[in-house]
N, C-alpha and C positions, 0 to 999 in steps of 0.2 A: 419441129421446134416445140409445138404444143405438147406432143407426147413426151419429149425429154423433160420439159418443165413440169408436167404433171407427175412424172416419175420422181423428179428431184423434190418437189414440194411434198408429195406423198411420203417419200422416204424421210423427209425432215419431220413431218408431223407424226408419223408412225414409228419413228426410230425407237422410242422406249419399249414398243411392243414387238417389233420385228427384228431388232438387232440381236444376234445370237449371244453376244456378251455385253450387255449394256453397262456393266461396271467398268469395262475397259475404256469407256469414254471419260472416266474420272481418274481417280488416283490409284486405281487397282493396277497391280503389276504381277507378272508371273515369270520369274527369271528362269524357270525350267522349260519355258516354251518360247524363248527368244528366237526371233528371226526364222521361224518355221516357214517353209514354202507353202504355197496353196495346197490344201488337202481337204479331206471330208469334214473335219472339224472347223477348220479356218479357211473359208472360201477363197480369200485373197492373202493368206498367210498372216504372220504376226510381225510386229516391229521390234525395235531393240529392247523394249521393256516387256516383251511377251504379250502385248495387247493385240487383240484382233483388229486387223486393219479395216475390214469391212464394217465392223461395228462403229469404229471411229469415223469412217467416211460418212456413214448414215447420220450420226450425230453432228458431224461437221457440216452437213447440208444446212442445218438450222443456223449454225454459227456463221458460215460464209454467205449463203444466199439471204438468210434472214437479216443479218447485219447490213448487207449491201442494200437491201430493200429499205431498211430504216434510214440508211444514209441518203438514199435518193429522196425519200419523203421529207427528211429534215432539210435537205438542200432546197427542195421545192418550197417548203414552208418559209424559208428565209428569202430565197431569191424571187419568187413569184410576187409577193406583196410589194417588195421594193421596186421591182420592174413595173408592176401594174400602176403603182402610185406615181412613179417617175414619168411613165408614158402618158398617163391620163391627165396629169397636172401640167407638165411641161414647164417652161420658164427656167428661172434660176435654180429652183429645187431639182429639176431634171438635170441640169448641168452639174450640180454638186454631187448628186447621187451617182451619176455616171462616171464622174472622175474618181470617186471612191472605188467603183467597180473596176475601172481601168487599172487602178493600182494593183488589185488582185490578179487581173488578167495579164499583167505584165510578166508574171512568173508562170512557167509551165505547171500544170496541175500536179503532176507527179512530184516535181521538185519541191513545190510548196508543201505538199502533204508530207514529204520526207522531212523537211525542215521542222514543221510543226510537230510531227510525231516524235522526232528526236528531242524537241524541247519539252514535250509533255511526259515522255517516258513510255516504255513498252507496256501496252495492255490493249486488249481488243477495243475497249471503250475509247481510249485515247486515239487509237488509229481511226476509228469511226469519226470522231470529232475532227481530226486533222483532214480527212477526206471531205467532210461537209464544208469546212472553211475554204478548201480549195475548189469546191464544185459549185457552190451557190451562185457565184458571179455569172456563170454561163446562163443560168436560167433567168437571172435578173436582166441581163442584156437582151436575151431573146424575147422575154415578155415585154420589155420596154419598147422594142421595135414594133411588135405586133400591136400593143396598146396605142402607141403614137400614131400608127397607121389607121386604126379603127376610130380613133378619136375624131378624125377629120371627116368621117363618113356622115351621110345625111341623116340617118336614123339617130345617131348620137347627138348631132346638133339640134335635131327636132326635139329630143328629150330635154335638152337645156332650155330651148325656147318655150316649152310647155311648163317650165318651172319645176321640173323634177329635180330633187336634190342631187347634187353632183356625185355623192357617194353611192346613191342608188343607181344612177346611170352607169357608174364604173363597175359596180358589182353585178348588176343584172344584164348589162348589155355589152360592155367592153370585155369583161373577164371571160364569159362563155365563148365569145367569138375569137378571143386571142389564145385560148388554151390548147387548141389542136396541135400546133407545132411544138408547144412545150411538152405535151404528153408524149408525142412522138420522140422528141429528143431524150426525155427521161427514160423511155423504154430502151432506146438505143444505148444510153449510158450505163444501164444496169450491168451489162456484160463488162464494160470497162471498169466499173467500181469493184466488181468481183475480182478482176485481175489486180487492181490497185491494192485492195485489201490483202490479197494473197501475197503481193509483192512486199508490202510493209511487214507482214508476219515473217516472210522469208528472210528479210533483212534484219530481223530482231526488233522491229519497232511496233509489232502488232501483238497478237495473242501470245501467251506464254504457257508453257507446259503446266498441267496436263490438258489444257483446252484443246479439243479436237477440231482445230481449224485447219482447212486444207493447205493453206500456204505454210503454216508451221509444220505440218506433217511432211511436206516436201523438203523443207529446210532440215528437219531432223534426219531425213533419210538420204540426203544428197551424197554423203560419203559412202553410202552402201549401194549406189546405183549399179556398179559393175558386178558386185557379188550377190546382192539381194535386191534386184530391180523392182520387185512388187511394192516395196515400201514407198518408193517414189512414184511409180507409174500409176498406181491406183488413185491416190489423191490428185495427181497431176491430170489424169484423164477426167476426173470429176470437175476440176477447174475448167478444162478445155470445153467439155460438153455444156456446162452451165453457161459459160461466156458465149459460146456459139449459139446456143438455143435462144438466149435473150436477145442477142444481136439479130438473129433471123426474125424473131418476133417483132423487134423494133422496125426492121425493114418492111415487114408486112404492114404494120400500122402506118408507116410513112407513106406507102403506096395508097392506102385507103383514106387517111386523114389529112395528108399533106401532099397533094399532087405536085406541088412545085418543088418538092424535095429540099426544103429549106432546113438543112441540118448543119450542125457546127462542124467545122474542119480544123 
């Protein structure tokens, strides 16, 4: 998993330097080289617009994996503070915040992301926003449970008895001890977010041409899978490898950081 992730991240960062046809990641087209099979000049062939598939997959690593990572970070930035505050404070504020979270959790994540993406319109940015809105409640719920459990432990109560400010106890003692399962869950979710982002683009609710996003590349080549399979198989394999690698990484982190295996189902 680590080797695959290093390869993907390296390809994303070095794409402008190692891609054989970097202009093909943008608006460039070559109608004289459409749908060429893999050859010496085009390692994985060309697509319907004569663009080098390998070059677009390399640039797509930044679009797909980079955007998915930003989605996870944004979801954590929203969900963790809400869950931390809710679990650390308790009382009626906890009840109100968790009822709001329950409203979001009442809808399946993918269905909610589809609905929001359809309302916002097709673009990679809107797809990312839709996934964040669908994903943050899971982290709020998980963090709230951990924070509520740690709040009742002796070292936290001792801090309150010593007169330490509640916010300081929350940030310096509850947050570090409650973040392990959240980090594990976020690493496990990264593969799922990659698949969700690709799914939105495949359905026409994510990236738009000529953005080299993996899901969009699969969508554009779906009608050619029987005659020109490389147009679909190469970006599809990239999606599969990235999702698998990050899922395996999350499982490894779960075994080390969360022995109880407390993951969302």
